[in-house]
ROLUM-201807 format. One record per residue (C-alpha): residue in three letters; x, y, z. Coordinates in steps of 0.2 Angstrom, whole numbers, padded with zeros to 4 digits, always signed. Example, Ala and Ser with C-alpha at 12.3 -4.5 7.8 and 13.67 -1.06 7.14 Angstrom:
BEGIN
ALA+0062-0022+0039/SER+0068-0005+0036/
# end
This chain:
BEGIN
MET+0915+0092+0768/PHE+0906+0084+0754/VAL+0889+0078+0760/PHE+0881+0063+0751/LEU+0863+0058+0755/SER+0853+0047+0745/ILE+0836+0040+0750/LEU+0829+0024+0742/VAL+0812+0019+0747/LEU+0808+0001+0742/GLY+0790+0000+0748/TYR+0778-0014+0747/PHE+0761-0016+0756/ARG+0753-0031+0763/TYR+0735-0024+0765/THR+0723-0030+0778/VAL+0706-0022+0780/SER+0713-0006+0788/GLY+0732-0008+0790/TYR+0748-0012+0782/VAL+0766-0016+0784/GLU+0777-0005+0773/ILE+0796-0009+0771/VAL+0807+0006+0769/GLU+0826+0007+0765/ILE+0837+0023+0767/THR+0855+0026+0763/GLY+0867+0040+0768/CYS+0885+0044+0773/HIS+0891+0042+0791/THR+0890+0061+0794/CYS+0873+0063+0786/ARG+0857+0066+0795/LEU+0845+0051+0790/MET+0827+0054+0793/LEU+0816+0039+0797/THR+0798+0043+0794/CYS+0781+0034+0791/ARG+0768+0041+0780/SER+0754+0037+0792/LEU+0753+0045+0809/ASN+0745+0029+0815/SER+0762+0019+0811/ILE+0777+0016+0822/ILE+0795+0012+0816/ALA+0802-0006+0818/ILE+0821-0007+0814/LEU+0824-0023+0803/ASP+0842-0021+0798/TYR+0857-0010+0798/ASN+0873-0011+0787/PHE+0889+0000+0786/VAL+0900-0001+0771/GLU+0917+0008+0774/ASP+0924+0019+0760/ILE+0939+0013+0751/VAL+0954+0025+0756/ASP+0973+0025+0753/GLU+0982+0013+0765/SER+0994+0026+0771/ALA+0980+0037+0776/ASN+0971+0023+0784/ALA+0986+0019+0794/GLY+0987+0037+0800/ASP+0969+0036+0805/LEU+0971+0020+0815/ALA+0986+0028+0824/GLY+0976+0044+0828/ASN+0962+0032+0835/SER+0974+0022+0845/SER+0968+0031+0861/ILE+0950+0023+0859/SER+0951+0008+0870/PHE+0932+0004+0872/ALA+0921-0005+0860/PRO+0909+0008+0851/ALA+0890+0006+0855/TYR+0881-0005+0842/PRO+0872+0007+0830/ARG+0857-0004+0830/ASP+0855-0002+0848/ILE+0856+0017+0846/LEU+0843+0016+0832/ASN+0831+0006+0843/GLN+0834+0018+0857/ARG+0830+0033+0846/CYS+0818+0027+0834/SER+0809+0011+0838/GLY+0791+0013+0842/LEU+0790+0031+0836/ASN+0783+0039+0820/LEU+0797+0050+0816/CYS+0816+0051+0821/SER+0833+0056+0814/PHE+0850+0047+0815/ILE+0868+0053+0812/LEU+0880+0039+0815/SER+0895+0051+0819/GLU+0885+0060+0832/ASP+0873+0048+0840/CYS+0884+0033+0841/PRO+0898+0035+0853/GLY+0915+0028+0847/SER+0908+0026+0829/ASP+0923+0035+0822/ILE+0933+0019+0824/PHE+0923+0013+0809/GLY+0930+0027+0798/PRO+0921+0036+0784/GLY+0907+0026+0774/ASN+0889+0024+0770/ILE+0875+0016+0781/THR+0859+0008+0775/ILE+0845+0006+0787/LYS+0830-0005+0783/TYR+0814-0002+0794/ALA+0796-0006+0794/CYS+0781+0006+0796/VAL+0768-0004+0805/THR+0750+0002+0808/GLU+0743-0001+0825/ASP+0731-0015+0820/ARG+0746-0026+0815/ILE+0753-0024+0832/LYS+0747-0035+0847/LYS+0751-0025+0863/TYR+0739-0031+0876/CYS+0744-0044+0889/ASN+0736-0062+0889/SER+0732-0061+0870/ASP+0728-0076+0859/ILE+0734-0074+0841/VAL+0726-0086+0830/LEU+0733-0086+0812/PRO+0721-0087+0798/SER+0717-0103+0788/GLU+0725-0108+0772/TYR+0711-0099+0762/THR+0717-0082+0767/LYS+0734-0073+0764/ASP+0732-0059+0776/GLY+0737-0059+0794/SER+0750-0072+0793/GLU+0763-0060+0801/GLY+0763-0046+0813/PHE+0772-0038+0828/ILE+0771-0039+0847/HIS+0777-0027+0860/ASN+0773-0024+0878/PRO+0761-0011+0884/GLY+0770+0006+0886/TYR+0783+0002+0873/PRO+0795+0011+0870/ARG+0794+0022+0886/PHE+0791+0008+0900/TYR+0784-0009+0904/SER+0774-0014+0919/GLY+0779-0028+0931/HIS+0774-0039+0946/LYS+0765-0051+0934/ASP+0768-0061+0919/CYS+0763-0054+0902/ARG+0759-0068+0889/TRP+0755-0069+0871/ARG+0751-0085+0862/ILE+0753-0087+0843/THR+0744-0102+0835/GLY+0745-0107+0817/ASN+0737-0121+0807/ALA+0742-0140+0807/GLU+0759-0143+0800/GLN+0764-0125+0801/ARG+0778-0118+0812/ILE+0780-0100+0820/ARG+0795-0089+0818/VAL+0799-0075+0830/THR+0812-0062+0828/ILE+0817-0051+0843/LEU+0820-0034+0835/ASP+0822-0024+0851/ILE+0824-0029+0869/SER+0828-0018+0884/LEU+0824-0025+0901/ILE+0831-0022+0919/VAL+0848-0030+0921/ASP+0857-0032+0938/ASN+0875-0032+0932/VAL+0877-0048+0922/GLU+0861-0057+0928/CYS+0844-0054+0921/THR+0832-0046+0933/ASP+0818-0047+0921/VAL+0817-0059+0907/LEU+0808-0062+0890/GLU+0805-0081+0887/ILE+0800-0090+0872/ARG+0790-0106+0876/ASP+0785-0121+0865/THR+0773-0134+0872/GLY+0777-0127+0889/GLN+0796-0129+0888/VAL+0807-0113+0888/ILE+0817-0114+0871/HIS+0824-0096+0873/SER+0826-0083+0886/ALA+0835-0066+0885/CYS+0836-0048+0893/ARG+0848-0040+0881/GLN+0848-0037+0862/GLN+0858-0049+0852/HIS+0867-0045+0835/PRO+0861-0050+0823/PRO+0843-0051+0831/THR+0839-0068+0838/GLU+0827-0079+0827/ILE+0817-0094+0835/VAL+0807-0106+0825/SER+0794-0117+0835/GLY+0794-0136+0834/SER+0774-0136+0834/GLU+0761-0125+0827/SER+0760-0115+0843/ILE+0772-0103+0852/GLU+0771-0093+0868/VAL+0779-0076+0872/VAL+0781-0072+0891/LEU+0788-0056+0899/SER+0792-0058+0917/SER+0796-0043+0928/ARG+0799-0041+0947/GLN+0796-0022+0949/GLU+0780-0014+0947/PHE+0786+0000+0935/ASN+0801-0001+0924/PRO+0809+0014+0914/ARG+0815+0003+0900/ARG+0808+0000+0882/GLY+0803-0018+0885/PHE+0803-0028+0869/LEU+0797-0028+0850/ILE+0795-0045+0841/TYR+0791-0049+0823/TYR+0782-0065+0820/SER+0777-0075+0804/VAL+0772-0092+0798/VAL+0784-0105+0792/GLY+0777-0119+0780/CYS+0760-0123+0774/SER+0745-0131+0783/GLU+0740-0148+0778/LEU+0728-0149+0763/PRO+0712-0159+0764/THR+0710-0173+0751/PRO+0697-0169+0738/GLN+0683-0181+0736/GLY+0687-0195+0724/ALA+0706-0193+0726/TYR+0720-0200+0736/ILE+0738-0194+0740/VAL+0752-0200+0729/HIS+0766-0190+0737/ARG+0768-0178+0751/THR+0782-0168+0759/PRO+0782-0151+0768/PHE+0784-0142+0752/LEU+0775-0153+0739/THR+0759-0163+0739/VAL+0753-0173+0724/PHE+0735-0179+0722/SER+0728-0192+0710/CYS+0710-0195+0706/CYS+0703-0213+0705/ARG+0702-0222+0689/GLY+0689-0214+0677/TYR+0689-0198+0686/ASN+0699-0181+0684/PHE+0701-0164+0691/PRO+0688-0152+0683/ASP+0700-0137+0682/THR+0714-0146+0673/GLY+0706-0161+0665/THR+0720-0173+0672/ARG+0720-0186+0685/ILE+0737-0179+0693/LYS+0738-0162+0703/SER+0754-0156+0710/ILE+0753-0142+0723/GLY+0769-0133+0730/CYS+0771-0123+0746/LEU+0778-0105+0743/GLY+0783-0098+0759/SER+0767-0101+0770/PHE+0754-0102+0756/TRP+0750-0116+0743/ASN+0752-0110+0725/THR+0734-0113+0720/SER+0717-0108+0724/LEU+0709-0116+0739/PRO+0699-0127+0742/LEU+0703-0140+0729/LEU+0689-0145+0718/ASP+0683-0163+0720/CYS+0687-0176+0706/GLN+0673-0178+0693/LYS+0670-0193+0681/SER+0680-0192+0665/SER+0670-0192+0649/SER+0685-0194+0638/PRO+0689-0212+0632/LEU+0706-0207+0627/HIS+0710-0200+0645/TRP+0703-0217+0651/ASN+0715-0227+0640/LEU+0730-0216+0645/THR+0727-0217+0663/ARG+0722-0236+0664/ASN+0740-0242+0662/LEU+0745-0230+0676/GLU+0732-0237+0687/ASN+0738-0255+0684/ILE+0755-0252+0691/LYS+0748-0247+0708/PRO+0754-0259+0722/GLY+0736-0263+0725/ASN+0733-0271+0708/PHE+0748-0283+0709/ARG+0737-0297+0715/ASN+0725-0295+0700/MET+0739-0294+0688/SER+0746-0311+0695/SER+0730-0320+0694/GLU+0728-0315+0676/LEU+0746-0321+0672/ILE+0744-0338+0681/VAL+0732-0346+0667/PRO+0744-0342+0652/ILE+0759-0348+0662/MET+0751-0365+0666/VAL+0745-0368+0648/ILE+0763-0365+0642/LEU+0770-0377+0656/VAL+0758-0390+0650/LEU+0762-0388+0632/PHE+0781-0390+0637/VAL+0777-0406+0646/VAL+0766-0414+0632/ASN+0780-0409+0619/ALA+0793-0418+0631/VAL+0783-0434+0632/VAL+0780-0434+0613/VAL+0798-0432+0610/PHE+0802-0446+0623/PHE+0791-0459+0614/ILE+0797-0454+0597/HIS+0815-0457+0603/LYS+0810-0473+0611/GLU+0802-0480+0595/ARG+0817-0474+0585/LYS+0829-0484+0596/LYS+0817-0500+0595/GLN+0816-0499+0576/GLU+0835-0498+0575/THR+0837-0514+0586/LEU+0825-0523+0574/ASN+0834-0518+0559/SER+0850-0524+0567/ILE+0843-0542+0570/THR+0836-0543+0553/GLU+0853-0540+0545/GLU+0861-0553+0555/HIS+0848-0566+0549/LEU+0850-0562+0531/ARG+0869-0563+0532/THR+0867-0581+0539/PHE+0856-0586+0524/THR+0867-0579+0511/SER+0884-0587+0516/SER+0894-0597+0503/PRO+0897-0616+0504/ASP+0915-0614+0507/GLU+0911-0604+0522/ILE+0901-0619+0529/
# end
């Protein structure tokens, strides 16, 4: 049988002082042995994603395969569960879909793609009762990481609650993804449970792996992960969680500036009249939020007095349209308006008297004509 195996490594590093998270993607056929490895012995594997693409085959052959597999009456095991069981928490492992995943022949021939992370120990929080405080907006490192219980992936201890609290900056939210969970289960009920709490309220609880992995986003800047167990020793893996920051923290307003517009993804500042930002030479500065970081250098520079008369004239009109200046604008318009009204009244009075004098003159002219007509009458008319 033709064996096709291609390994594509799409790696990128998010460096801290001594550690990193490396993302790796491998692809191979359903009967190929895929090797999941990390270059550092101080790293562990975390399964991020799994995808299967079925080969396109003849419809008649496919019908025959389905007829041949008609005896399979059970659902196959999730390949992701098998991957977590074989590889999560280790530094090296292998995976063959056709051999390691019972009932996988129901999928037919095809190619699989596995995406996993190699995580160094310093990017993992594994000790109970830990407080994880995410860095300020001035630092881009440490805004993500992983949590797993002590003993993962071999066992987890019990008889007490094991807690982790993750706290971000103001206006930020925390996203957690349950990559792997394997706890003691009593038939359909959960004997042990993993809870996600926000401001003291349980927003999610689980003891089994969900497909796709469950993602929870907090409603505040803090979230708590709690593992509760009844037994003292549990021969199960426990859990593995990935956490990251959502949104950007609130920006402090620079000295001499004020906020014109603000949303979770955009903040617009403006310097006061006669001032501008020294790095751009303008009064207006728009800052966008990319993921969990602002797209500019922080902290923002304070506004400085503008030395450009042209800049002053260009920004003066912008200042005049602010709501706070409407009162000044109205007071400046009252005097011209009153003068115009007085002129209209004076003109109306003048027109009125002119019209009155004209009517009076017409009356006098009419009386004069009557008198003259009397004096000029002929003797026959007398």
